[in-house]
N, C-alpha and C positions, 0 to 999 in steps of 0.2 A: 479926313477923320478916321480912325481906326476904329472899325464896329467891335464893340467888347460890353461888361458889363459896365468901364465907364469909356468915356470918349473923349478924346484931346481930339485938336488942330495941327498939323503941321503940312510943309512942301512934298509934293512928289518927287522923287530924283529922276535924272534924266533918263535912266534905263526904263523906269516904268512908264515914263512918259512918252517914251518911243513906241511904246508899244500900242497897238491898235486898239480902239477903243469902240468900233463900230460892235452893234449886238447881233449875235447870232441869229438866222432866222429860225422860229420856235420850232420847224420841224427839220433842221441841222444839228446831228449830234456833234460835241466836242471828240476830236481824236486826241486820245491821253495816252501819253507815255508814263509809266510809274518807274523812278529807280532810286531803289533802293537794297537793302542788305540783311539786316536782323531781325528779330522779332517784332521791335519796337517798330519798325516799317511791314512787314509782313502783316500787323495788324488792321492799318489803314488800306495797306493791297485789297486783301478781303473785303473788308468793308464795302469799298469803291468795286470792286468785282460785282458784287452782289446788288448793289444799287444802279449798273448801268442805266437801266431802262426809266428809272426813276429822276435820275441824273441829268438824263438826256446825253452818256456819253457812252465813246467806248474806247476799250483800254486796248491797244493796237498792239501792243509793244510793253515788256517789263526789262527793264536793264537791272542786273546786280552784280556783285563781285563775283571773279572766276573763282571757282570750287577752289577750298582750302583742305591740307590737310587736318584730319582732327582727330583726336581720341588717343587709344594705347597704340593700336594697328596704323598710325598715320594714312587711314584711307583716304581719299580723297569725300568731301561733305558737300552737301549743295546748301547754300543758305537758306534761312527760313523763308525770303522773297521766293527765292527759287521754286522753295516745294509748295507755294500756293500757286505761284502764276503755271507752274506744269499740270496741278490737280485742275485746275480750270482750264486746260488747254489753250493757253495764252503762251503768244512767241516772247521766247526768252531771249535776251543778247549777253554777254558778259567778257565785253572789250578790257583789255588791262589799261588803257589809256585813252585820251582823248586828245594828246598833245599833236600839233602842227609838225611838230620836228621829227616824227617817228611815222613810217608807213604805215602802221596799225593804227595809229591816231587818225589820222585820215581819212583810213577806211571806215573807221569805226564813227566819224564824222557824217559820211557819205551814206552809212546805214540807214542812222538817225533822221538825216533828212529823207530817205524814202518813204518813211513812215509817215509824212506831211503830218507831223503832231501839229495839233492848234494849242497844247497846252502840255508841260511836263510838270510831274509830282516829284518832288525828291523828298528823301525822307531816311538820315542817316546811310545814306548810300555808300562815303567812303573814298570817292574819287572824285579829285578837284574838275568842275566843269570848269573850262576856258569860256570866254566873250562867245566866242564863235558857237558856242552848243548853247549859250543861255538865250541866245537871239533867235536860234533856231526854230522853235515852235513859236505858231503866230503870235501867243498871248505871254510868249515867256515861260520860264520854270520857276513854281512855286516850290517852297522849303517849307516842312512842317518839323518846327524848331523846338525842343522839348525845355524850353524857359520862357521868362518874360522878357523879350529883347528890351533895352540893350542889355538887359544883366545876362550874363555867363551866355554870352558868343564861344563859342570853340565847339571844342572834341566831347567834354564830359559835364555838360550842365547839369545833370540831375545831379550825380555825386557830387560837385562844387556846392548846390544848395544846400544838402545836408550837410556838408563839412564846416560849411559856414553857418550853419546857426540859422538860414532862413525861414523865414515862419508862413511863405508859401512862394509856390512856383506857377509853372502853367504850360500854357502852349502859343507858340505864336505862327502861323502863318505868313511869310516873308516872301515878297517878290524876290527873287535874288538876282545879286550882281556880283562883280568880280572881285569884292572883297568878302572877309571871313564872317558871315554872319550879320551883313552891314545894310544888307537891303530892304527898300520900303514895306512896312508892315500893313499887312491886310485885315487880320482881324487877332483879337487875344484873348484868350479865357484861362482865368487863374485857378489853382487850385490849392488848398492850405496843406501844409506839410502837419502833418500828426506826430505825437512823441515817438508813436513807436515806428513811424515809416523806416522801411532801410532803402539803400537802393534799387532794391529789387522789387519792393511792392510800391515805391513810387514810379519806376518804370512803364507798372501795369496800368495805373495810373493815368498816367500818362500817355500811355502807348492807345488806350481809350478815350480820351479826350481827344486827342490828336487825329483820330479816323472821324470824330464826329466832327471835329473843326473843319478839316478838308473838305467833307460834303457840306456842313455850310456855305464854305465861299464857291463851291462848284455850284451849290444853286444860281447863283448871281453872282457871276464871276466879272462880269463887266462893272456892277456896282461897287464891288468892293477894289479892284482897282481904280476907279478913279475916285474911292476915298481914302488911296492909300497914304501911310504915313511915313515921313523922314524919322529916322531913331537919331535920338540925341549922342550924339559922340560921347562927349563931356559924362555921359551917366553907362557907358560901357566898361564891361570887364570879362576878362575872359577865363573859359573854364580847360585848362591846360590838360590833355590827354594824360590818365591815370599812368603813374608805373610802380611798381610790384610791391619797390623799397618806401610807399608810402603808409602800407599795412603795418609798418613796425612803429611800434606803441612807444613813446618818450614819458614814463610814467612821472616825471618833474611836471607833465602837462597839467591843468585843473582836470579835473574827474570827468565834469561837464564836456571838454573838448574830447577826450577819449572817448567817452559814450556816441558824440556824434561822429568818431570817426570809426567805431564796428558800424555805425548804422549807414555809414556813408560808403563804406569798401564792403558792404554784404551785397552778393555774393564773391566778387572779386575787386581787389586782389585779397581781402582780407585782412582782419586785423592779426598782428602777434604777437608773442613775448618769448622770453626763453629762461627756461627754468633748467639748471646746471647744464647747460649748455644746447640743450635740448627746444627744439619751437613748439612753441603751444599756441596754438589758435583762438583766439577770445571770438564767440560765434554772437554772445549777446549779453547785454547788461539790463539791469533792470534804470527808470531813468531816477539820475543823479537827485539824493536827498541832502542837501548843499549845508544841511546844518550835522550831519554826519563828517567827526573831523577825528584827527588823530596828530600824535608825537609823532609816529612810525616814519623813517626815513622812506622816499617815492618807491613803489613797485615791493613795498613787504604786504605779505598777506599777513591781514590783521587779524581774519577769523574765516575758519571754514565751516559754512551752515547748510543746513537742508534745502534753504529756498537761496542763498546766495554766497558767494567768496567776496570777503572785503579785501580790497587790495587800497594801500597808502599810495596818493595820489599827489600833485603840485597844489599849491593854495589855489582858491579860486578867488577873484578880484576884493571881495566882501571880505575875506576871511582871513584872520590871522593865523590858524591851524592848517593843516592838511588836510583834505578831500579826501574820498573814499570812493571807491567804484564797485558799484555790487554786479559782479559776474555770475549770471546765472545758467548759462550753456560754454561750454570749451571744448578743445579736442588736442589731447595729444599726440606729438608724433609718431605715426604710422598706427595711430586706435582712432576707436568710433567716437561721434561727438558724444559727449555726457553731460546731464545736469548736474546741477549744483550737488544735490542730493545724492548721486551717484558715487561723484568724487568725495564728498563726505565717507560714504562708506567704504569706499576703497583703498582709502590714506594714499593717494598718490600724491596730494598737496597737503600741507602741513601748517599751523599757524607759524609767522614768523621765517617762514619760505622765502627767497627773494627773489622777485622777476627782475629781468633785465633787460635793456633794449638791443642788446647784441647777443649773440655766441660769444661764449668764453672758454 
């Protein structure tokens, strides 16, 4: 069964069953390899490093994506995980691939074997791990996934949960197999999605929750692996990778849908619209009042007020008239973020202006 706030029983998958079930001697420390790249993973790594003695583990190596060019100067930048590892003098490996078909991939596999890992912890690593890598550690590879599997398998579970209007999400510690987030679940913990949550705020909550969850599992790894639960594939859906054009607002959509779009795509790629051919980024909006209706065409600025800018949107399911979105912060192209009050005083937006879904 999964250990969580609620428990259920299911079969253990073939990969989990093939892993050793023997308990380590109490004085034998687990040799841990950590693999991750962004801040979400760095939070867990920092937590594990600080608790090595308590957890009876040794983090023998950290794997992360190769340094990437970033910023206006396009200088090579180390990942958040690499920065944490270097700060604590942990060995860093940055292979570009683990594929058997390449010399580099085979070399990366051999290097991993030299660390003799008992378990590999993976969090938003960004590289596909072939079965030959998944079975290298004695106890396999554990993934810290930012959703309540099997809902939102894939690359962008935090954003997709917000965009879909989910009431809750959470963390799943999963025994990795060759599928995309299809492995057996060892531990699940839920997190409510608040009305004001953005992808950024929810990311931070789940990153902290993930660090706690993986610590819980490592305290008694054999127990959690023995109680692993198979996912119900019939309940699965996929969190596809975000693309920049998803930020473009379609004002014919209901206000509630657009409000979720703004929160779900903050900070990247951001929700945006166009005014007289110039892009305007919508930074935040008030919770939608579904009783606020208008007969104006979608995208029309109904009123520019000091507290909010009301824009006509599509009809809600239960309404006969169009709904309105209350925008509180926005940013004009080439300008700084502005509050509704600043926009009101600056006369950059007027009642009756038309916001469009694309540049014209």
